[in-house]
C-alpha positions as CSV (number, residue, x, y, z in Angstrom):
1,M,-8.5,-0.2,21.9
2,A,-11.3,-2.3,20.1
3,C,-12.0,0.8,22.3
4,G,-10.4,-1.2,25.8
5,F,-12.9,-4.4,25.2
6,R,-10.2,-7.1,24.3
7,R,-8.0,-5.3,27.2
8,A,-10.7,-6.1,29.8
9,I,-11.7,-9.5,28.5
10,A,-8.0,-10.4,28.5
11,C,-7.3,-9.1,31.9
12,Q,-10.4,-11.1,33.4
13,L,-8.8,-13.9,31.7
14,S,-5.2,-13.5,32.6
15,R,-6.6,-14.2,36.5
16,V,-8.0,-17.5,35.5
17,L,-5.4,-18.8,33.4
18,N,-2.5,-17.1,35.6
19,L,-1.1,-15.4,32.2
20,P,-0.2,-11.8,31.8
21,P,-2.6,-9.9,29.5
22,E,-0.8,-8.8,27.1
23,N,-0.2,-13.0,26.1
24,L,-3.8,-13.0,25.8
25,I,-4.4,-10.2,23.6
26,T,-3.8,-11.3,19.9
27,S,-5.9,-14.5,21.0
28,I,-8.8,-12.7,21.6
29,S,-10.8,-11.1,18.2
30,A,-13.6,-9.0,17.1
31,V,-16.4,-11.8,15.7
32,P,-16.4,-10.5,11.8
33,V,-20.2,-9.3,10.7
34,S,-21.1,-11.6,8.5
35,Q,-20.6,-14.7,10.4
36,K,-22.7,-13.2,13.4
37,E,-23.4,-15.3,16.7
38,E,-26.1,-13.9,17.5
39,V,-24.3,-13.3,21.6
40,A,-20.9,-12.7,20.2
41,D,-18.8,-9.5,19.9
42,F,-15.8,-11.1,20.3
43,Q,-14.1,-14.8,21.0
44,L,-11.1,-16.3,22.3
45,S,-9.2,-19.1,20.4
46,V,-8.7,-21.9,22.4
47,D,-6.1,-23.2,20.2
48,S,-4.0,-20.0,20.3
49,L,-3.5,-20.4,23.6
50,L,-2.5,-24.4,23.6
51,E,-0.6,-23.2,20.3
52,E,2.9,-24.2,22.7
53,D,1.6,-27.1,24.4
54,N,2.9,-29.6,22.6
55,D,1.0,-32.4,24.7
56,H,-0.7,-34.6,22.3
57,S,-2.8,-36.3,25.6
58,R,-4.8,-32.9,26.4
59,P,-8.2,-32.6,26.3
60,D,-10.5,-32.4,24.5
61,I,-10.3,-28.3,22.8
62,Q,-14.3,-28.3,23.3
63,V,-14.3,-29.4,27.1
64,Q,-11.3,-26.8,27.7
65,A,-13.4,-23.9,26.2
66,K,-16.3,-25.3,28.3
67,R,-14.3,-25.5,31.5
68,L,-12.6,-22.2,30.5
69,A,-16.2,-20.3,30.1
70,E,-17.4,-21.9,33.5
71,K,-15.2,-20.6,35.4
72,L,-15.5,-16.9,34.0
73,R,-17.7,-14.5,35.6
74,C,-19.8,-11.3,33.5
75,D,-19.4,-8.0,34.9
76,T,-19.7,-4.5,33.7
77,V,-18.4,-4.9,30.3
78,V,-19.4,-8.5,29.3
79,S,-22.8,-9.3,29.6
80,E,-22.6,-12.6,27.9
81,I,-20.4,-15.5,27.9
82,S,-20.2,-18.4,25.7
83,T,-19.0,-21.3,23.8
84,G,-18.4,-21.5,20.0
85,Q,-16.9,-24.3,17.8
86,R,-13.1,-23.9,19.4
87,T,-13.7,-20.4,21.3
88,V,-15.4,-18.6,24.2
89,N,-17.4,-16.2,22.9
90,F,-18.5,-13.3,24.6
91,K,-21.0,-10.5,24.2
92,I,-20.6,-6.6,25.4
93,N,-22.8,-4.9,27.7
94,R,-24.7,-3.4,24.6
95,E,-25.1,0.4,26.1
96,L,-21.8,0.4,26.5
97,L,-20.7,-1.3,23.1
98,T,-22.5,1.6,21.2
99,K,-21.6,4.3,23.9
100,T,-17.8,3.5,24.1
101,V,-17.4,3.1,20.5
102,L,-19.0,6.1,19.0
103,Q,-17.3,8.3,21.2
104,Q,-13.9,6.8,20.3
105,V,-14.5,7.4,16.5
106,I,-15.4,10.5,16.9
107,E,-12.4,11.3,19.5
108,D,-10.2,9.8,18.2
109,G,-10.4,11.0,14.7
110,S,-7.6,10.0,12.0
111,K,-6.2,7.8,15.2
112,Y,-9.0,5.4,15.0
113,G,-7.8,1.8,15.4
114,L,-4.5,3.3,15.7
115,K,-4.3,3.5,19.4
116,S,-5.1,-0.2,19.7
117,E,-3.5,-2.1,22.7
118,L,-2.8,-4.9,19.8
119,F,-0.1,-1.8,18.5
120,S,0.8,-0.9,22.2
121,G,4.5,-1.8,23.1
122,L,4.9,-1.0,19.4
123,P,8.9,0.4,19.0
124,R,8.7,2.9,16.8
125,K,11.1,2.6,13.6
126,K,12.6,4.3,10.7
127,I,11.4,2.8,7.9
128,V,13.0,3.4,4.2
129,V,10.4,2.5,1.7
130,E,11.6,2.9,-1.9
131,F,8.7,2.7,-5.0
132,S,7.7,3.8,-8.5
133,S,11.5,3.9,-9.8
134,P,10.3,4.8,-13.1
135,N,12.9,5.0,-16.0
136,V,14.4,8.4,-16.3
137,A,13.4,9.8,-20.8
138,K,10.6,7.4,-20.5
139,K,7.2,8.8,-20.5
140,F,5.8,7.1,-17.3
141,H,4.8,3.7,-18.2
142,V,1.2,1.9,-16.5
143,G,4.2,-1.1,-15.6
144,H,5.0,1.1,-12.6
145,L,1.7,2.1,-11.7
146,R,1.5,-0.5,-9.1
147,S,4.7,0.0,-7.6
148,T,3.5,3.5,-7.1
149,I,0.5,2.6,-5.6
150,I,1.5,-0.1,-3.4
151,G,4.2,1.5,-2.1
152,N,2.1,4.5,-1.2
153,F,0.1,2.8,0.9
154,I,2.6,0.8,2.4
155,A,4.7,4.4,3.5
156,N,1.4,5.7,4.6
157,L,0.3,2.4,6.8
158,K,3.6,2.8,8.1
159,E,3.3,6.6,9.0
160,A,0.0,6.1,10.2
161,L,1.3,3.1,12.6
162,G,4.3,6.2,14.4
163,H,7.4,5.3,12.5
164,Q,9.5,7.6,10.4
165,V,8.4,6.9,7.2
166,I,11.5,8.0,3.8
167,R,9.9,7.8,0.8
168,I,12.4,7.3,-2.1
169,N,11.6,7.2,-6.0
170,Y,15.0,5.6,-7.2
171,L,14.7,6.0,-10.7
172,G,16.6,4.5,-13.3
173,D,18.6,7.5,-15.1
174,W,21.9,5.6,-15.8
175,G,23.1,2.6,-17.7
176,M,23.1,1.7,-21.3
177,Q,19.6,2.9,-22.3
178,F,21.2,6.2,-22.4
179,G,24.2,5.5,-24.4
180,L,21.0,4.4,-26.6
181,L,19.3,7.8,-25.9
182,G,22.5,10.0,-26.3
183,T,23.1,8.2,-29.4
184,G,19.7,8.9,-30.6
185,F,18.9,12.2,-30.2
186,Q,22.4,12.8,-31.9
187,L,20.6,10.9,-34.6
188,F,16.9,11.8,-34.3
189,G,16.4,14.6,-32.0
190,Y,15.1,18.3,-32.4
191,E,15.4,21.0,-30.1
192,E,11.9,22.6,-30.4
193,K,10.2,18.7,-29.8
194,L,12.8,18.5,-26.6
195,Q,11.0,21.4,-25.5
196,S,7.3,21.3,-26.4
197,N,6.7,17.9,-25.6
198,P,10.0,15.9,-23.8
199,L,8.7,12.5,-23.1
200,Q,7.0,12.3,-25.7
201,H,10.2,13.0,-28.1
202,L,12.4,11.2,-26.0
203,F,9.7,8.4,-26.1
204,E,9.7,8.3,-30.5
205,V,13.8,8.6,-30.5
206,Y,14.5,5.6,-27.9
207,V,12.6,3.5,-29.8
208,Q,13.8,4.7,-33.2
209,V,17.5,4.2,-32.1
210,N,16.3,0.8,-30.8
211,K,15.6,-0.1,-34.2
212,E,18.6,1.2,-36.2
213,A,20.7,-0.4,-33.4
214,A,19.4,-3.5,-34.1
215,D,19.8,-3.9,-37.8
216,D,23.3,-1.5,-38.2
217,K,26.0,-2.7,-35.7
218,S,27.6,1.6,-35.8
219,V,25.0,2.6,-34.1
220,A,25.3,0.4,-31.1
221,K,28.7,0.8,-31.0
222,S,27.8,4.7,-31.0
223,A,25.7,3.6,-28.0
224,R,28.4,1.7,-26.0
225,E,30.5,4.7,-26.2
226,F,28.0,7.4,-25.7
227,F,27.6,5.3,-22.4
228,Q,31.6,5.0,-21.4
229,R,31.8,9.0,-21.7
230,L,29.3,9.4,-19.6
231,E,31.0,6.6,-17.1
232,L,33.4,8.6,-17.4
233,G,32.7,12.1,-16.9
234,D,32.2,13.7,-20.4
235,V,31.0,17.4,-19.5
236,Q,29.0,17.4,-23.1
237,A,27.7,14.2,-22.0
238,L,26.7,14.7,-19.3
239,S,25.1,17.7,-19.8
240,L,22.9,16.7,-22.8
241,W,22.1,13.6,-20.1
242,Q,21.2,16.3,-16.9
243,R,18.6,17.4,-19.6
244,F,16.8,14.5,-20.0
245,R,16.6,13.9,-16.2
246,D,14.9,17.7,-15.6
247,L,12.7,17.2,-17.9
248,S,11.3,13.8,-17.0
249,I,11.3,15.0,-13.3
250,E,9.7,17.4,-14.1
251,E,7.0,15.2,-15.9
252,Y,6.6,12.8,-13.4
253,V,5.8,15.4,-10.4
254,R,2.7,16.7,-12.4
255,V,1.8,12.8,-12.8
256,Y,2.3,11.7,-9.1
257,K,0.5,15.3,-8.1
258,R,-2.7,13.4,-9.6
259,L,-2.2,10.2,-7.7
260,G,-1.8,12.1,-4.9
261,V,1.4,11.0,-4.3
262,Y,4.4,12.6,-2.8
263,F,8.7,11.3,-2.6
264,D,10.8,12.8,0.2
265,E,14.1,11.9,-1.9
266,Y,14.2,11.8,-6.1
267,S,17.7,9.6,-6.2
268,G,18.6,7.5,-9.0
269,E,21.1,5.0,-10.4
270,S,23.2,7.7,-11.7
271,F,23.7,9.0,-8.1
272,Y,26.0,5.1,-7.7
273,R,28.2,5.5,-10.1
274,E,31.2,6.4,-8.3
275,K,30.3,4.6,-5.3
276,S,29.7,1.2,-6.9
277,Q,33.5,1.1,-8.2
278,E,34.0,1.2,-4.4
279,V,31.8,-1.7,-4.4
280,L,33.7,-3.9,-6.7
281,K,36.9,-2.7,-4.8
282,L,35.2,-4.0,-1.7
283,L,34.0,-7.4,-3.5
284,E,38.0,-7.3,-5.1
285,S,39.3,-7.1,-1.1
286,K,37.3,-9.8,0.1
287,G,38.3,-12.4,-2.6
288,L,34.8,-12.0,-3.8
289,L,35.1,-11.2,-7.5
290,L,36.0,-13.5,-10.6
291,K,36.7,-12.4,-14.0
292,T,35.3,-14.1,-16.8
293,I,36.9,-15.5,-19.9
294,K,34.6,-12.9,-21.8
295,G,36.3,-10.0,-19.0
296,T,33.5,-9.2,-16.8
297,A,32.9,-9.3,-13.6
298,V,30.8,-11.7,-11.6
299,V,30.1,-12.9,-7.5
300,D,29.5,-16.7,-7.0
301,L,27.2,-16.4,-4.2
302,S,27.0,-21.0,-4.1
303,G,30.7,-20.9,-3.7
304,N,30.8,-23.9,-6.0
305,G,30.3,-22.3,-9.4
306,D,26.6,-23.2,-9.6
307,P,25.5,-20.9,-12.6
308,S,22.0,-19.8,-11.5
309,S,23.9,-18.2,-8.3
310,I,26.1,-16.1,-10.3
311,C,25.5,-12.4,-10.6
312,T,27.9,-9.9,-12.4
313,V,28.7,-7.1,-11.8
314,M,30.6,-5.1,-13.8
315,R,30.9,-5.2,-17.6
316,S,34.0,-6.2,-20.0
317,D,34.5,-2.4,-20.5
318,G,34.3,-1.6,-16.8
319,T,30.9,-0.1,-16.7
320,S,28.9,-1.0,-13.8
321,L,25.7,-2.5,-13.5
322,Y,22.1,-2.3,-12.5
323,A,23.2,-5.0,-9.3
324,T,26.2,-3.1,-8.3
325,R,24.3,0.0,-8.2
326,D,21.7,-1.2,-6.1
327,L,24.6,-2.4,-4.0
328,A,25.9,1.3,-3.1
329,A,22.7,3.1,-3.0
330,A,22.4,0.7,0.2
331,I,24.8,1.4,1.5
332,D,24.8,4.7,1.0
333,R,21.2,5.0,2.7
334,M,22.1,3.0,5.7
335,D,24.7,5.8,5.8
336,K,22.2,8.6,5.5
337,Y,19.6,7.2,7.0
338,N,20.8,4.5,9.9
339,F,17.0,2.7,9.2
340,D,14.9,-0.1,11.0
341,T,13.9,-1.7,7.8
342,M,14.4,-1.0,3.7
343,I,11.1,-2.4,1.9
344,Y,12.0,-2.7,-2.0
345,V,8.5,-2.4,-3.9
346,T,8.9,-3.8,-7.4
347,D,6.9,-6.3,-9.8
348,K,8.0,-10.2,-8.8
349,G,9.9,-10.9,-11.9
350,Q,13.0,-8.9,-9.6
351,K,12.8,-11.4,-6.7
352,K,16.0,-13.3,-7.6
353,H,17.5,-10.0,-8.3
354,F,16.8,-8.6,-4.3
355,Q,17.7,-12.4,-3.4
356,Q,21.2,-11.7,-5.0
357,V,21.4,-8.4,-3.7
358,F,20.6,-8.4,-0.1
359,Q,23.1,-12.0,-0.6
360,M,26.1,-10.1,-1.6
361,L,25.4,-7.3,1.3
362,K,25.9,-9.9,3.8
363,I,28.7,-11.5,2.6
364,M,29.7,-8.1,2.4
365,G,29.6,-8.0,5.5
366,Y,26.8,-6.0,6.5
367,D,24.4,-8.2,8.9
368,W,21.8,-5.2,8.3
369,A,20.6,-6.6,4.9
370,E,18.5,-8.9,6.9
371,R,16.5,-5.5,7.8
372,C,16.2,-5.4,4.0
373,Q,12.5,-6.9,2.1
374,H,11.1,-7.0,-1.0
375,V,7.2,-6.7,-1.6
376,P,6.9,-8.4,-5.2
377,F,3.7,-7.6,-7.0
378,G,1.7,-9.3,-10.1
379,V,1.4,-8.4,-13.4
380,V,-1.4,-6.3,-14.8
381,Q,-3.3,-6.9,-18.2
382,G,-5.5,-6.3,-20.3
383,M,-5.6,-2.3,-19.6
384,K,-6.3,-0.8,-23.0
385,T,-8.0,2.5,-23.9
386,R,-10.3,3.3,-26.3
387,R,-7.4,4.1,-28.8
388,G,-5.7,0.3,-28.3
389,D,-3.1,-0.6,-26.3
390,V,-2.1,2.0,-23.8
391,T,1.6,2.2,-22.7
392,F,1.5,5.5,-20.5
393,L,-0.1,6.1,-16.9
394,E,-1.1,9.7,-18.3
395,D,-3.2,8.1,-21.0
396,V,-5.2,5.7,-18.3
397,L,-5.5,9.0,-15.8
398,N,-7.7,10.8,-18.6
399,E,-9.6,8.0,-19.9
400,I,-10.5,7.6,-16.4
401,Q,-11.3,11.0,-15.4
402,L,-13.7,11.2,-19.2
403,R,-15.1,8.1,-18.2
404,M,-16.1,8.8,-14.8
405,L,-17.3,12.9,-15.9
406,Q,-19.5,10.7,-18.9
407,N,-20.6,8.3,-16.1
408,M,-21.4,11.4,-13.6
409,A,-23.4,13.4,-16.2
410,S,-25.7,10.4,-17.1
411,I,-26.4,10.0,-13.3
412,K,-30.0,12.0,-12.3
413,T,-28.5,12.2,-8.6
414,T,-25.4,14.0,-9.4
415,K,-24.6,16.9,-7.6
416,E,-23.7,20.2,-9.2
417,L,-20.0,20.1,-8.3
418,K,-17.2,23.4,-8.4
419,N,-14.9,21.6,-10.3
420,P,-16.3,17.8,-11.8
421,Q,-12.8,17.2,-13.3
422,E,-11.4,17.1,-9.9
423,T,-14.2,14.9,-7.9
424,A,-14.5,12.4,-11.5
425,E,-10.4,12.2,-11.1
426,R,-10.4,11.0,-7.5
427,V,-13.6,9.3,-7.4
428,G,-11.5,6.7,-10.7
429,L,-8.5,6.6,-8.5
430,A,-10.6,5.1,-6.4
431,A,-12.4,2.7,-8.5
432,L,-8.6,2.4,-9.9
433,I,-6.7,1.2,-6.7
434,I,-10.2,-0.5,-5.4
435,Q,-9.9,-2.9,-8.3
436,D,-5.7,-3.2,-7.8
437,F,-6.0,-4.2,-4.1
438,K,-8.7,-6.1,-3.8
439,G,-6.8,-9.6,-4.6
440,L,-2.8,-10.4,-3.4
441,L,-0.7,-8.6,-4.6
442,L,1.6,-11.2,-5.3
443,S,-1.5,-12.1,-8.4
444,D,-1.0,-11.1,-11.4
445,Y,-5.1,-9.9,-12.7
446,K,-6.8,-8.9,-15.8
447,F,-7.5,-4.9,-15.8
448,S,-11.3,-4.4,-16.5
449,W,-13.1,-0.8,-17.2
450,D,-16.5,-1.8,-16.9
451,R,-15.6,-3.6,-13.0
452,V,-13.7,-0.3,-12.6
453,F,-16.9,2.2,-13.0
454,Q,-19.3,0.0,-11.8
455,S,-21.5,1.8,-9.0
456,R,-22.6,-0.9,-7.3
457,G,-21.2,-4.0,-5.7
458,D,-17.3,-3.9,-4.6
459,T,-15.6,-0.9,-6.6
460,G,-14.3,2.3,-5.4
461,V,-16.8,4.4,-6.8
462,F,-19.1,2.7,-4.3
463,L,-16.9,3.4,-1.7
464,Q,-16.8,7.2,-3.0
465,Y,-20.5,7.5,-3.7
466,T,-21.1,5.5,0.1
467,H,-18.7,8.8,1.6
468,A,-20.7,11.2,-0.4
469,R,-23.8,10.3,1.1
470,L,-22.9,10.1,4.1
471,H,-21.5,13.8,4.1
472,S,-24.6,14.9,2.8
473,L,-26.4,13.6,5.9
474,E,-24.7,15.6,8.0
475,E,-24.8,18.7,5.3
476,T,-28.8,17.9,5.2
477,F,-29.2,17.7,9.1
478,G,-26.5,20.1,10.4
479,C,-24.1,19.3,13.5
480,G,-27.7,20.6,15.9
481,Y,-28.1,16.5,16.3
482,L,-23.9,15.8,17.2
483,N,-23.8,17.6,20.7
484,D,-25.0,14.7,22.7
485,F,-27.0,11.0,21.9
486,N,-29.2,8.8,23.6
487,T,-27.7,4.9,23.3
488,A,-30.7,3.4,23.9
489,C,-32.3,4.6,20.3
490,L,-29.5,2.5,18.2
491,Q,-30.1,-0.8,19.8
492,E,-32.1,-2.1,15.9
493,P,-29.8,-4.9,14.6
494,Q,-29.1,-2.8,11.8
495,S,-26.5,0.0,14.4
496,V,-25.8,-2.8,16.1
497,S,-24.5,-5.0,13.2
498,I,-22.2,-1.5,12.3
499,L,-21.4,-1.2,15.5
500,Q,-19.9,-4.4,15.8
501,H,-17.8,-3.4,12.7
502,L,-16.5,-0.7,13.9
503,L,-14.8,-2.4,16.4
504,R,-12.6,-4.6,14.1
505,F,-11.0,-1.8,12.3
506,D,-7.8,-1.9,14.3
507,E,-7.6,-5.9,14.1
508,V,-8.0,-5.3,10.3
509,L,-5.3,-2.4,10.6
510,Y,-3.0,-5.1,12.6
511,K,-3.5,-7.6,9.7
512,S,-2.6,-5.0,6.8
513,S,0.6,-4.4,9.3
514,Q,1.7,-7.7,9.3
515,D,2.0,-8.9,5.6
516,L,1.6,-5.3,4.0
517,Q,-1.8,-6.1,1.9
518,P,-4.1,-3.6,1.5
519,R,-6.7,-6.0,0.4
520,H,-7.8,-6.5,4.3
521,I,-8.2,-2.7,4.6
522,V,-10.4,-2.9,0.7
523,S,-12.6,-5.4,2.1
524,Y,-13.4,-4.4,5.9
525,L,-14.5,-0.7,4.0
526,L,-16.6,-3.1,1.7
527,T,-18.5,-4.4,4.1
528,L,-18.5,-1.2,5.9
529,S,-20.2,0.9,3.3
530,H,-22.9,-2.2,2.4
531,L,-23.7,-1.8,6.2
532,A,-24.1,1.8,5.7
533,A,-26.2,1.0,2.4
534,V,-28.6,-1.3,4.5
535,A,-29.3,1.4,7.0
536,H,-29.6,4.8,5.6
537,K,-32.5,3.1,4.1
538,T,-34.0,1.4,7.4
539,L,-32.8,4.1,9.8
540,Q,-34.7,7.8,8.8
541,I,-33.4,10.9,10.1
542,K,-36.7,12.4,8.5
543,D,-39.3,12.4,10.2
544,S,-37.6,10.7,13.5
545,P,-38.1,12.2,17.0
546,P,-35.0,14.6,18.0
547,E,-33.8,11.6,20.3
548,V,-33.4,9.3,17.4
549,A,-32.4,11.6,14.2
550,G,-29.4,13.0,16.9
551,A,-28.4,8.9,18.1
552,R,-28.3,8.1,14.1
553,L,-26.1,11.0,12.5
554,H,-23.9,9.8,15.4
555,L,-23.6,6.7,13.9
556,F,-23.5,8.0,10.6
557,K,-20.8,9.9,11.3
558,A,-18.7,7.3,12.8
559,V,-19.3,5.6,10.3
560,R,-17.8,8.3,7.4
561,S,-15.1,9.2,9.3
562,V,-13.8,5.9,9.8
563,L,-14.2,5.0,5.6
564,G,-12.6,8.2,4.9
565,N,-9.5,7.1,7.2
566,G,-9.2,3.6,5.9
567,M,-9.1,5.1,2.4
568,K,-6.7,8.1,2.9
569,L,-4.7,4.7,4.2
570,L,-4.9,3.0,0.5
571,G,-4.2,6.5,-1.5
572,I,-8.0,7.3,-1.9
573,T,-8.7,11.4,-1.4
574,P,-12.2,10.7,0.0
575,V,-15.0,13.0,-1.6
576,C,-17.8,15.0,-0.5
577,R,-20.0,15.4,-3.1
578,M,-21.1,13.4,-6.4
């Protein structure tokens, strides 16, 4: 890919350097439009060729680049060869560039960029992605939003690359909070409120019982006893717990639908309450389980009593903990799926927890623990609605939809829409996702409604607006122009810049597949939209000769296609009108 140009350059280089083309492909990169030298479409990094050569007396890299360039020849693909800073630069035959890129975008459709030589030889893997994981019987908290959209992006990208992906929502549906909730519902619960607004009522009960337990030791004792009854399989306690769980999942599925997110499996900590006892037996049989004076059971991961490396795996009353259940879940998933990789998407506060879980799996004798990966992310600050601090995701989604509808109503160019609410939600979600994905996932960031809704600049609204505007061009001028096109009609600087940028899409996907950061794709799509905005003003279709109009329409169609592909990978549904 890069429409085969990278491979053509690698083949010529391989003859001169006596290296297989495969070894050279990742050293050849498309030159970003912003750093464009007049002549270069691709550049070879001479540094990367010499990385394995530790001879410090080697000649100056610039001299090496010059010597290499002199040995290379122009051909039907490469029209010019020159040297830059520590690079050899290649300019592609302009007519070939235009024709090949546009044909490839249209032919490959949603697979454009994914059929690249950068991904050739990529083994197809079975990948488990665990993400979102809200706590049952609590409304969907905004704190779980980042895990949901990041996990969805990773699953989308892995799937697009041809891997078999299993999306798991591992619900917080067990643990001491259910002791509190069970006791709380017996004290303050109302059946009719549970029927009419389940999660809101359970949330209120949970808040109230927490306050009571802090002041009244008998309430805390009842909560511990209720959780013990759950662990022992008490029918009445389990029946109440099951109702809380079913009602919660029903509500979550509705919110996920609004986000455009789905799961292959809803599992939860509850599933592993018995299996966690097997984990404890296995740890004991290996001599890894230590009892403390308080009666809890711990594993010393340092082997020398370092307090920072001690992980508690059982309470003094014999009930399981989060870590024990995570160990049981990992073992069960390996038995069930025989995965090649398992990715956990949670906030960076859980970094130590996962390090300990992976380490425990290893000392238990599970070598596949090395295939487990934690993708941590930072915290979102300042997410408030007009009514003040926001706790629940649904409030954010409603606010986004409302504000977006108001924005759209105030803009003169807004089209008549069949379903304005749906469009407003899709545009609003794009705005939310782009603001979240612009930086490093590990960074905390401050949420800003003003930034979210800007229609100009680097925002999700701008991406959606560009996609809708390009779709409108196709609708207005029809597909009559799209049968054939003359490449000679697309040699203006604006056209060439777009073609050169389209050429880079596979590299950007490759980068994101390597570090699982969506920011590479976000940055690429924003640049593509800015290039399209400039071209839209200067490359008129109306009143242009049919041949010119057809070629330009082809170009804009290619931009819209790649823009839509990239947005879908990020978890955004592109809109065609707004």
